[in-house]
N, C-alpha and C positions, 0 to 999 in steps of 0.2 A: 761708182759702180753702176753698170748699166742695168742690172736687175736690182730693184729697190725693195725695201722692206714692205712697202705698200703692195707692190706687184706680187711678191711672194705670198703675203697673207691673202690677197684677193684670189690668187691661183688656188689656194687651199679652201676657198669658199667663205672666207671671213668677210663680214660687212665692215668696211673701213672707210671713214671719211678723210682722215688725216693722220699721218705719223710724223712726229718731229724727233730727230736724232742728231746728236753731235757727230762730226766727221769720224768715220771708223777707218783707221789705217789698215792697209793690207799686210798685217803682221799676224802670224799664227797666234791664236788665243786672245787677240785684242778683243775687249768687251766694252759695250756701251749700254747705258740705260736710256730708253726712249719712252715717248708718250704716244699712245694710240687713242684717237677720238673716234667713237662710233655712235650710232643711235642708242646703244645699250650702255653708254657711259664712257668714262676716261679710264684707260688701263695702262699699267706699266708694262714695258716690253724689254726683255734682255736680248741683245744681238751680239754674237761673237763670231770671230773668224775661225772656221773649222779647217780650211785648206787654202793654201796660197799657190797659184799657178802663174808664175812670172809676175806681171803687174795686176793680175786679176785675183780676186778673192771669192771663195765660197763662204757663206755664212749660215749660221743656224739662228733660229728665232724662237723665243719662248714668251708667250703672252701670259701675264698674271691671270689667275683664275677669277679674281674678283676685281671690280672697278676700284679705283683709288678712292679712299675715304670710307670704304665699307669696313 
């Protein structure tokens, strides 16, 4: 995907150092759990494919409200 999870979160104003995600196939409703690292802690992130356009996919992202381990 040309537009990554990090790009999307930073575009929304989030402070993100690193996001690690398994490969997300361009299949409608495909979902992956990822890990976000920021200066505020380590957070879980859910990423899912909301729309498929040929070989490109649009995805939605939800960051957990609390850091992992809290």
